[in-house]
C-alpha positions in Angstrom: 64.0 92.8 84.0 59.6 92.9 83.9 57.7 94.6 86.2 55.3 92.7 88.4 51.5 93.2 88.0 51.2 95.1 91.3 53.8 97.3 93.1 54.1 97.1 97.0 52.9 100.6 97.1 49.5 99.7 94.9 49.6 96.4 97.3 49.4 98.5 100.4 47.1 101.4 99.0 44.3 98.4 97.9 44.5 96.7 101.3 43.8 100.1 103.2 40.7 100.5 100.6 39.7 97.1 101.0 40.1 95.8 104.7 39.1 92.3 103.8 41.9 91.9 101.9 45.0 90.0 103.2 47.6 92.6 104.0 46.6 95.6 106.3 48.7 98.5 107.0 49.6 99.0 111.0 49.9 102.8 112.3 53.6 102.2 112.7 53.9 101.6 109.0 54.6 97.7 108.9 52.1 95.9 106.2 50.8 92.6 107.4 50.0 89.7 105.4 49.8 85.9 105.6 53.6 86.0 105.2 54.4 88.4 107.6 54.9 92.1 108.4 57.2 94.1 106.0 58.1 98.0 106.6 60.3 100.2 103.9 62.0 103.0 105.5 65.0 105.4 105.2 68.0 104.0 106.7 71.4 106.5 107.4 73.6 103.9 106.6 71.9 102.9 103.5 73.9 102.6 100.1 73.0 105.8 98.9 73.0 108.7 98.8 77.0 108.3 98.2 79.6 110.7 96.8 80.4 108.0 94.4 77.3 108.7 92.4 77.0 112.4 93.2 77.1 113.3 89.6 75.0 110.2 88.3 75.9 107.3 86.1 76.2 107.3 82.5 76.8 103.7 81.2 76.0 102.3 77.5 74.6 106.1 76.4 72.3 106.1 79.1 72.6 108.7 82.2 71.3 107.9 85.5 71.2 111.2 87.3 71.7 111.3 91.3 67.9 112.2 92.1 66.5 109.6 90.0 68.8 106.7 91.0 71.0 107.5 93.5 69.3 109.2 96.4 66.5 106.9 97.8 67.9 105.4 101.2 65.2 102.9 101.5 66.1 99.6 103.4 63.2 96.9 103.3 62.5 94.3 106.1 60.4 91.3 106.6 59.9 89.4 109.7 58.0 86.1 108.7 54.9 85.2 110.4 56.0 82.7 113.7 59.4 84.4 114.2 60.7 84.0 117.6 63.6 86.2 118.6 65.8 84.6 121.4 69.4 86.1 121.6 71.0 87.4 118.9 69.4 87.6 115.6 69.8 85.9 111.9 69.8 88.1 109.2 69.4 87.4 105.4 70.4 90.5 103.6 69.5 90.3 99.7 70.8 92.3 96.9 69.0 93.2 93.5 69.9 93.4 90.0 70.1 96.0 87.6 67.1 98.1 87.1 65.2 96.9 90.4 64.0 98.6 93.2 63.4 97.3 96.6 59.4 97.1 96.7 59.6 95.8 92.8 62.1 93.2 93.8 60.1 92.1 96.9 56.8 91.8 94.7 58.7 90.4 91.3 60.8 87.7 92.8 58.3 86.6 95.6 60.8 87.3 98.5 58.1 87.3 101.2 56.9 83.8 100.0 59.9 82.0 99.4 61.4 83.7 103.0 58.3 82.4 104.7 58.3 78.9 103.1 62.4 78.5 103.9 61.4 78.1 107.8 64.2 80.3 108.2 63.9 81.9 112.2 65.3 84.9 110.7 64.6 88.5 109.1 65.1 89.5 106.0 67.1 92.9 105.2 67.0 94.2 101.5 68.6 97.5 101.0 68.1 99.8 98.0 70.9 99.8 95.4 71.3 102.0 92.5 67.4 102.7 91.7 65.8 101.2 88.3 69.4 101.9 86.9 71.8 99.4 84.8 74.2 99.6 87.8 76.0 97.2 89.9 77.1 99.7 92.2 76.3 100.2 95.5 77.6 103.1 97.5 78.8 103.0 100.8 78.4 99.3 101.2 80.7 98.5 97.9 83.1 100.9 98.9 83.3 102.1 102.7 85.0 99.7 104.7 82.7 98.8 107.7 79.6 100.0 106.0 77.8 96.4 106.0 78.4 96.6 109.9 77.1 99.6 110.2 73.9 99.1 108.6 73.5 96.0 110.1 73.7 97.3 113.3 71.5 100.3 112.5 68.8 97.6 111.2 69.0 95.6 114.7 68.7 98.8 116.6 65.3 99.6 114.5 64.1 96.5 115.3 64.7 96.6 119.0 63.1 100.2 119.3 60.1 98.5 117.5 59.7 95.8 119.5 60.5 93.1 117.4 63.4 92.1 118.9 64.5 92.1 122.4 68.4 92.3 121.5 69.9 94.5 119.2 73.0 91.7 118.8 73.8 89.7 115.3 73.8 86.0 115.2 74.5 84.2 112.1 74.1 86.4 108.6 73.1 84.5 104.8 74.1 87.2 101.6 71.9 86.5 98.9 72.5 88.3 95.5 70.8 88.4 91.9 72.3 89.2 88.8 73.9 92.8 89.5 73.8 92.1 93.3 77.3 90.2 92.6 79.6 93.3 93.1 77.9 94.6 96.4 77.9 91.1 97.7 81.8 90.6 97.0 82.4 94.2 98.5 80.9 93.1 101.7 83.0 89.9 102.0 86.0 91.8 101.3 85.7 94.5 103.7 82.3 95.0 105.2 82.8 93.7 108.3 80.8 90.9 110.3 82.7 88.3 108.3 82.7 85.7 110.9 79.2 86.1 111.2 78.2 85.4 107.6 77.8 81.6 106.9 76.1 81.5 103.7 76.4 83.2 100.8 73.6 82.4 97.6 74.2 83.6 94.1 71.4 83.4 92.0 72.8 84.1 88.4 75.3 86.3 90.0 78.6 85.6 89.4 79.6 87.8 86.6 83.0 89.5 88.4 84.5 90.1 91.6 85.0 86.1 91.9 87.9 86.5 94.4 85.9 88.1 96.9 83.9 85.3 96.7 86.6 82.4 96.5 88.9 84.3 99.2 85.6 84.3 102.0 84.9 80.4 100.9 88.5 79.5 101.5 89.0 81.5 104.8 87.3 79.8 107.4 85.7 76.3 108.2 82.0 75.9 107.8 81.2 78.2 105.2 79.3 77.6 102.1 78.9 79.4 98.9 76.1 78.5 96.6 75.9 79.8 92.8 73.1 79.0 90.4 73.9 79.6 87.1 72.1 79.9 83.4 74.1 79.1 80.3 75.4 82.8 79.9 77.6 82.6 83.4 79.0 79.2 82.5 82.6 80.6 81.9 82.5 82.6 84.9 81.4 79.9 87.1 84.5 77.7 85.8 86.7 80.5 86.6 85.4 80.9 89.9 85.7 76.8 90.9 89.5 77.2 89.3 90.0 79.5 92.2 88.3 77.3 94.9 90.5 74.6 93.2 94.0 76.5 93.6 93.2 77.0 97.3 92.3 73.1 97.4 88.8 73.9 98.5 85.8 71.2 97.9 83.1 72.4 95.7 80.2 69.9 94.1 79.0 70.7 90.6 75.3 69.4 89.4 72.3 70.0 86.9 69.2 71.7 88.7 67.2 68.2 88.1 68.9 66.7 90.8 67.0 69.4 93.1 65.7 68.9 95.5 67.1 65.2 96.0 70.2 67.1 97.0 69.7 69.4 99.8 73.2 71.2 99.6 73.6 71.1 103.5 77.5 70.2 103.3 79.4 73.3 104.4 81.1 73.4 101.0 81.0 75.5 97.8 77.8 74.4 95.4 77.3 75.0 91.6 74.1 74.1 90.1 73.4 74.6 86.5 70.4 75.4 85.2 69.7 75.2 81.5 66.1 76.0 81.1 65.5 79.0 83.6 65.5 82.5 82.3 67.6 85.0 84.3 64.6 86.4 85.8 63.3 83.0 86.9 66.0 81.8 88.7 64.9 82.6 92.3 61.6 82.1 92.8 60.2 79.8 89.7 61.4 76.4 91.4 61.4 77.5 94.6 65.1 77.8 94.5 64.9 80.7 97.2 63.6 78.8 99.9 65.2 75.5 99.4 68.7 77.3 99.3 68.1 79.2 102.8 66.4 76.3 104.4 69.8 74.2 104.1 72.0 77.6 105.3 73.1 77.5 109.3 70.6 80.1 110.4 68.5 78.8 112.8 64.7 77.3 111.8 60.9 78.7 113.4 
């Protein structure tokens, strides 16, 4: 993955040094920009620290220590400009891939801009997974039953305490994943809790494995929508996922990305979209697919 030109921290520092800039930091720690406001802070129910990585993790001859990659409990929260809280709060949880961290992911994939363009009257939550490590594990959210529900409630309680929402009740939830974020997403669908609130699952070149979790979720309830956008190297995995859905008699559609946005993907079914020319790290933002797929979700619009 390629680091963005400016990290989130650098952008904040620049904003403080130059008040005329578009972004500014409020005393509470929220960073305001034209797209909305963002905060990065530790959460008790974040994926890490977790016993599964207390001794670090070694892969392909490289070791990532617990201190380096598994001690950061940061969760990023973005509230788009124009958000109007009313009753239960719709949420989007995004899970980043390998060799990344929350601040970098927000910048590198233009998550704030894409989320704002989607028009959702919802809040984006980005938990820190393995920090800058080639690892798909995700601690509590991957391994502990009910951990996703616990983090969701903690985030809502925080937002209410900050005066951002009037009540800490969850509405609809969409899960989005890029690359190595597949494993935690499938795990949440299997045993994370709040399954009945999850209406949409969007995979951006993120179908490497744990496919049964996605298929079982899609087939277990009405009105659910699974979208998998994939490049050539994941074609076989997506055919396998289609086969799992077919065994359950579930509807799914297959198309090329050149058919977008003429096909808005609003039908509550499974969608498979092949992109033959986008690079792995461009699938979310280069053509605006993150905002496009979110705009067709079951979450409310601003």
